C-alpha positions in Angstrom: -25.2 0.9 3.6 -26.5 0.4 0.1 -23.9 -0.6 -2.6 -24.7 1.1 -5.9 -22.9 1.4 -9.3 -19.4 0.3 -10.0 -17.3 3.5 -10.4 -13.9 2.0 -11.1 -12.0 -1.3 -11.6 -8.3 -1.3 -11.0 -5.7 -4.0 -11.0 -6.5 -5.3 -7.5 -9.8 -3.7 -6.5 -13.3 -2.5 -7.6 -14.9 0.6 -6.2 -18.6 1.2 -5.8 -20.7 4.2 -4.9 -23.1 4.0 -2.0 -26.2 5.9 -0.8 -23.9 8.3 1.0 -22.0 10.6 -1.4 -19.0 10.8 1.1 -18.6 7.0 1.3 -17.6 4.3 -1.1 -17.3 0.5 -1.0 -14.0 -1.1 -2.0 -14.0 -4.8 -3.1 -10.7 -6.6 -3.2 -9.9 -9.1 -6.1 -7.6 -12.1 -6.3 -6.1 -10.8 -9.5 -2.3 -10.1 -9.4 -0.3 -7.9 -11.7 3.3 -6.9 -11.9 5.5 -4.7 -14.1 2.8 -2.1 -14.7 0.3 -4.8 -15.7 2.5 -6.6 -18.1 2.5 -9.8 -16.0 -1.0 -11.0 -14.9 -2.1 -13.9 -12.7 -4.1 -14.8 -9.7 -3.2 -15.4 -6.1 -6.0 -17.4 -4.5 -7.5 -15.8 -1.4 -5.4 -12.6 -1.8 -8.4 -10.3 -2.0 -9.7 -11.4 1.4 -6.2 -11.3 3.0 -5.3 -7.9 1.7 -8.7 -6.4 2.7 -8.6 -7.7 6.3 -4.9 -7.0 6.8 -5.3 -3.5 5.5 -8.2 -2.8 7.8 -6.4 -4.3 10.8 -3.4 -2.0 10.1 -5.4 1.1 9.3 -7.3 0.7 12.6 -4.1 0.6 14.5 -2.6 3.6 12.5 -5.8 5.6 13.3 -5.4 4.8 17.0 -1.8 6.1 16.8 -2.9 9.4 15.1 -2.6 8.8 11.4 -5.8 9.7 9.7 -7.0 7.0 7.2 -9.9 6.4 4.8 -11.0 3.3 6.7 -14.6 3.3 8.0 -16.0 -0.2 8.4 -15.2 -3.8 7.3 -18.4 -5.3 5.6 -17.1 -8.7 4.8 -13.9 -10.6 4.0 -13.6 -8.7 0.7 -15.5 -5.5 1.1 -14.9 -2.4 3.2 -16.5 1.0 3.5 -14.1 3.9 3.0 -14.2 7.7 2.9 -14.4 9.1 -0.6 -11.2 10.9 -1.5 -9.5 12.3 -4.6 -6.2 10.5 -4.8 -3.1 12.7 -4.8 -1.3 11.3 -7.9 1.9 10.5 -6.0 3.0 7.1 -5.0 5.1 7.5 -1.8 7.7 4.8 -1.3 9.6 4.4 2.0 12.6 2.1 2.0 14.4 0.7 5.1 16.5 -2.0 3.3 17.7 -2.1 -0.3 15.6 -4.2 -2.6 13.7 -4.3 -5.9 14.0 -1.3 -8.2 16.3 0.6 -5.8 18.9 -2.2 -5.9 18.6 -2.5 -9.6 18.6 1.3 -10.3 21.7 2.0 -8.2 23.6 -1.3 -8.8 23.6 -2.4 -5.2 22.9 -5.7 -3.5 19.5 -6.4 -1.9 19.5 -6.5 1.9 21.6 -3.5 2.8 20.0 -2.0 5.9 20.0 1.8 5.7 21.1 4.0 8.6 17.7 5.8 8.2 14.7 5.3 5.9 14.6 6.8 2.5 11.6 8.3 0.7 10.9 8.7 -3.0 7.8 9.7 -5.0 6.6 8.4 -8.3 4.1 10.1 -10.5 1.0 7.9 -10.5 0.5 7.6 -14.2 0.2 4.2 -15.9 0.8 5.6 -19.4 4.1 7.0 -18.4 5.1 4.0 -16.3 4.9 5.8 -12.9 8.2 7.7 -13.3 10.2 8.9 -10.3 9.5 12.5 -9.5 10.8 15.0 -6.9 9.0 17.5 -4.7 9.8 20.4 -7.1 8.4 18.5 -10.1 5.2 17.6 -8.1 4.6 21.2 -7.2 5.4 22.4 -10.8 2.8 19.9 -12.1 0.3 21.0 -9.5 0.0 17.4 -8.1 0.3 18.8 -4.6 1.3 21.9 -2.7 4.5 22.3 -0.6 2.4 22.1 2.5 0.7 18.9 1.3 4.0 17.3 0.4 5.4 18.1 3.9 2.3 16.6 5.6 2.5 13.5 3.3 6.1 13.0 4.2 5.4 13.4 7.9 2.6 10.8 7.8 4.7 8.4 5.6 7.6 8.3 8.1 5.2 7.9 11.0 3.5 5.0 9.2 7.0 3.5 8.7 7.8 3.7 12.4 4.5 2.2 13.4 4.4 -0.5 10.7 8.0 -1.5 11.4 7.0 -2.0 15.0 3.9 -4.0 14.2 6.0 -6.3 12.0 8.9 -6.6 14.4 6.5 -8.1 17.0 5.7 -10.9 14.6 9.2 -11.6 13.3 9.0 -9.8 10.0 11.4 -7.1 8.6 9.6 -4.3 6.8 11.9 -3.8 3.8 10.0 -1.1 1.9 6.4 -0.2 1.0 4.2 2.1 -1.1 1.5 4.4 0.2 -1.1 6.5 -1.4 -2.9 9.6 0.1 -6.1 11.2 -0.8 -8.0 14.4 -0.1 -11.5 14.4 1.4 -14.1 16.8 0.2 -12.9 19.5 2.6 -9.3 19.1 1.4 -8.0 17.0 4.4 -5.1 14.7 3.5 -5.6 11.1 4.7 -4.0 7.8 4.1 -5.9 5.8 1.4 -5.5 2.6 -0.7 -4.1 -0.5 1.1 -1.2 -1.8 3.2 -0.6 -5.5 2.3 1.9 -7.9 0.8 0.9 -6.4 -2.5 2.2 -3.0 -1.5 5.0 -3.9 1.0 8.1 -6.1 1.0 8.0 -8.3 4.1 11.0 -10.6 4.9 11.1 -13.2 7.6 13.6 -11.7 10.1 15.5 -15.0 10.6 15.4 -16.7 7.2 14.9 -13.5 5.0 12.3 -15.5 3.2 10.1 -13.2 1.0 6.5 -13.0 2.3 5.1 -10.7 -0.3 4.2 -10.1 -4.0 7.9 -10.7 -5.0 7.0 -14.4 -4.9 4.6 -13.7 -7.8 6.8 -11.1 -9.6 9.9 -13.4 -9.6 8.1 -16.7 -10.1 9.3 -18.0 -6.8 6.1 -19.9 -6.1 4.3 -20.1 -2.8 2.7 -16.7 -3.0 -0.6 -17.9 -1.5 1.3 -19.4 1.5 3.3 -16.3 2.0 0.3 -14.0 2.1 -1.5 -16.4 4.5 1.6 -16.6 6.7 1.7 -12.8 7.1 -2.0 -12.8 7.9 -1.6 -15.6 10.4 1.2 -13.8 12.3 -0.5 -10.4 12.2 -4.0 -11.5 13.1 -3.4 -14.9 14.8 -5.2 -17.0 12.2 
C-alpha cells in the first residue's frame, strides 16, 4: 500500500490517497478542538489512542453485522479505509442527558432515558452544524428517505453493541456522534471514528468523565482519561 498525496486535513485527522483509487490512508493527530474549532489544544498520545480504539471497535461492529470503512491498521496512527463520500449528517445518539442536550432543554446532566434518542445535525462548519430533521435533510438532498432509515437502523445497532462493549469494562455510554459515508457503488457504511473524541464515556461507579469533556471544560487529566478507556478496552 503506497501513501500518496494529502487530500485533506481536518481538526483531528489527515487523509491521504493511495495507489488504489478505492482506498485511503487516515492519519490521526494529537490536536484537540472544541466549540467548532474556537478552542484549540493538544492531548498527548490522543491520535494513537483514537486510531487503535476506533479500529478495535469497528472490527467488532463488522463482526456483528454493521458495515464500516475499516480495512487495515498500518501503525499506531495510520489506518487504511475504504474511500467514501461522507453523508453530511452528524448522527447523535443519546442514552443519558449531557452536554448540549442538557443545556438546550434546561435539564440536569445524568438523566437516564427510558430509550435512546437520535438527532441529526447538518455537517457544515460555516453554519455551526445546526440541528436538522429528516424532512430538512431530504429537502436539502443530503440523503434519501431510504438512506436515512438505514442510517437510523445502523446507529441504534451501534448504540446497542457499543453500550454492551463499554458495560463490560465498567463504563456508561452517555452519548456519541457517528458519521456515515457512501462507497462508489452507493452502499452506506459507518465511517469516521469512535473514540473519546466522539463519545461521552462516564465511569459507571464514580461517573468520572473519561472523554473530551475533560478538555472542553478544562477539567484536566484528558490524557489520563483517554489512556484509561484504552487500557480497559484493549487491556493495555
